[in-house]
C-alpha positions in Angstrom: -0.6 -17.0 -21.5 -4.2 -17.4 -20.6 -5.6 -20.9 -20.9 -2.3 -22.6 -19.9 -3.3 -26.0 -18.5 0.1 -27.8 -18.3 2.2 -27.2 -15.2 3.3 -23.6 -15.0 7.1 -23.2 -15.4 8.8 -21.0 -12.9 12.3 -19.5 -12.8 13.6 -18.2 -9.5 16.1 -15.3 -9.6 17.8 -14.2 -6.4 21.4 -13.6 -5.4 20.8 -15.1 -2.0 21.2 -18.9 -2.3 19.1 -19.6 0.8 16.2 -17.5 -0.6 16.4 -19.3 -4.0 16.5 -22.7 -2.3 13.6 -21.8 0.0 11.4 -20.6 -2.8 12.2 -23.5 -5.0 11.5 -26.0 -2.2 8.2 -24.3 -1.3 6.9 -23.9 -4.8 8.1 -26.9 -6.9 5.3 -29.3 -7.5 2.7 -27.4 -5.7 -0.7 -26.7 -7.4 0.6 -27.2 -10.9 3.8 -25.2 -10.6 7.2 -26.6 -11.6 10.4 -24.7 -10.7 12.4 -25.3 -13.9 15.5 -23.3 -12.9 17.3 -20.8 -10.8 19.6 -17.8 -11.5 21.9 -16.0 -9.0 22.0 -12.6 -10.8 20.3 -10.6 -13.4 23.0 -11.2 -15.9 22.2 -15.0 -15.9 18.5 -14.4 -16.7 18.7 -14.5 -20.5 20.5 -17.8 -20.6 18.3 -19.3 -18.0 15.2 -18.3 -19.9 16.6 -19.7 -23.1 17.4 -23.0 -21.3 14.2 -23.4 -19.3 11.5 -21.5 -21.2 9.6 -20.4 -18.0 6.1 -19.0 -18.0 6.9 -16.8 -15.0 10.1 -15.4 -13.5 10.3 -14.5 -9.8 12.9 -11.6 -10.0 14.8 -10.2 -7.1 15.2 -6.4 -7.3 18.6 -5.9 -5.7 21.4 -8.0 -7.2 25.1 -7.1 -7.4 25.9 -7.2 -11.1 22.6 -6.7 -13.0 19.6 -5.6 -10.9 16.1 -6.8 -11.3 14.9 -3.6 -13.0 17.5 -3.9 -15.8 17.0 -7.6 -16.1 13.3 -7.2 -16.4 13.6 -4.5 -19.0 16.0 -6.6 -21.1 13.8 -9.6 -20.7 10.6 -7.8 -21.7 12.2 -6.5 -24.9 12.7 -10.1 -26.2 10.1 -11.8 -28.4 7.5 -13.7 -26.3 8.9 -13.0 -22.9 7.7 -14.7 -19.7 5.8 -12.7 -17.1 7.9 -11.2 -14.3 7.0 -10.8 -10.6 9.6 -8.8 -8.8 10.6 -9.7 -5.2 11.5 -7.1 -2.6 12.0 -6.9 1.1 10.1 -3.7 1.6 6.8 -2.5 0.0 8.3 1.0 -0.1 11.3 -0.1 -2.2 11.9 2.8 -4.6 12.9 0.4 -7.4 9.5 -1.2 -7.5 8.0 1.5 -9.7 10.9 1.3 -12.1 10.4 -2.4 -12.4 6.7 -2.0 -13.1 7.5 0.5 -15.8 10.1 -1.9 -17.2 7.3 -4.5 -17.7 6.9 -6.5 -14.5 3.4 -7.7 -13.9 3.6 -7.0 -10.2 5.6 -7.5 -7.0 5.7 -9.6 -3.9 7.4 -9.2 -0.6 9.9 -11.9 0.2 8.0 -12.9 3.3 4.7 -13.5 1.4 3.1 -16.8 2.4 3.6 -19.6 -0.1 -0.2 -19.9 -0.9 -0.2 -16.2 -2.0 2.9 -16.7 -4.1 1.3 -19.6 -5.8 -1.9 -17.5 -6.4 0.3 -14.7 -7.8 2.2 -16.9 -10.2 -1.0 -18.4 -11.6 -2.6 -15.0 -11.8 0.2 -13.3 -13.8 0.4 -16.4 -16.1 -3.3 -15.8 -16.9 -2.5 -12.2 -17.8 -3.7 -10.5 -14.6 -1.3 -8.1 -12.6 -0.8 -8.5 -8.9 -1.0 -5.2 -7.1 -3.1 -4.2 -4.2 -4.8 -0.8 -4.7 -3.3 0.5 -1.5 0.3 -0.4 -2.5 -0.3 0.8 -6.1 -1.4 4.2 -4.9 1.5 4.5 -2.5 4.0 3.7 -5.3 2.3 6.1 -7.8 2.4 8.9 -5.2 6.1 8.4 -4.9 6.6 9.1 -8.6 8.0 12.6 -9.4 5.7 14.6 -11.6 7.2 15.6 -14.9 5.6 17.8 -17.5 7.0 15.8 -20.4 5.7 12.5 -18.9 2.3 14.1 -18.5 2.2 15.3 -22.1 3.5 12.0 -23.5 0.8 10.1 -21.5 -2.0 12.5 -22.6 -0.9 12.2 -26.3 -0.7 8.4 -26.1 -4.2 8.1 -24.5 -5.6 10.4 -27.1 -5.1 7.6 -29.6 -7.7 5.4 -27.9 -11.4 5.3 -28.8 -13.9 6.6 -26.2 -14.7 3.0 -25.3 -11.1 2.0 -25.0 -10.4 5.0 -22.9 -13.2 4.0 -20.5 -11.7 0.5 -20.3 -8.2 1.9 -19.7 -9.5 3.9 -16.8 -11.3 0.9 -15.3 -8.1 -1.2 -15.6 -6.2 1.6 -13.8 -8.7 1.4 -11.0 -7.9 -2.2 -10.5 -11.2 -3.6 -11.9 -11.2 -7.2 -13.2 -12.5 -8.0 -16.7 -15.8 -9.1 -15.2 -16.2 -5.9 -13.2 -15.4 -3.8 -16.2 -17.9 -5.7 -18.3 -20.6 -5.1 -15.7 -19.8 -1.4 -15.3 -19.6 -0.7 -19.0 -22.4 -3.0 -20.1 -20.3 -5.2 -22.4 -19.3 -8.9 -22.5 -16.1 -10.1 -20.8 -14.8 -11.2 -24.3 -15.3 -7.6 -25.5 -13.4 -6.2 -22.5 -10.5 -8.6 -23.2 -10.5 -7.5 -26.8 -10.4 -3.8 -25.8 -7.5 -4.5 -23.3 -5.6 -6.2 -26.1 -6.2 -3.3 -28.5 -5.1 -0.8 -25.8 -1.9 -2.6 -25.2 -1.1 -2.8 -28.9 -2.0 0.8 -29.6 0.0 2.1 -26.7 3.0 -0.2 -27.1 2.5 -1.6 -23.5 3.2 -5.0 -22.1 0.5 -5.4 -19.4 -2.3 -3.9 -17.4 0.0 -2.4 -14.8 1.6 -0.2 -17.4 -1.9 1.0 -18.4 -2.4 2.1 -14.8 0.9 3.9 -14.7 0.2 5.7 -18.0 -3.2 7.0 -16.8 -1.5 8.1 -13.6 1.1 10.0 -15.6 -1.8 11.6 -17.5 -3.3 12.8 -14.2 -6.5 10.7 -14.7 -6.2 8.4 -11.7 
């Protein structure tokens, strides 16, 4: 959704009514963001997305009927899905990694200051994930190593050209497009094209999943 200039449309999903109300009050109308709707559980997300067409969904991880991981996976399997930022109380939540694999563009703690949430919403709407390298490494280190996951990741990455492979590794290290361009001596437009090709070839949704795949392959 890069290049969006109209107000960004935000859907807030949380089973706690006070959290939903607080996020909506804080974010609606601030810096070009409009809260277009709320949902109280993951099973309400498809209908809410159909009704409100959000650009970004703030998705609680722990909900009683359909959790945030399942809701994210279902949402990302639809045509032209919105970006998803998962919300959690603890940065060590074991479900975060599952949500990222399901297609979430990143996560935020529920006590994140409003300006950072605004920045995160705008960032993922522009196609950039929101993960600090420290937290990303912690989450990746929690993943259980599996030989079949390693082999699948290696096989998938083998489909990339040498240049695409280099870009994928740079993405996995958290580099921005501008930083990758400088490191690999190419234009930012070329980097964007490579990232797009990588996502298409590997059947991935976002840069976070590129990072997870390279980790599974033992490359980061």
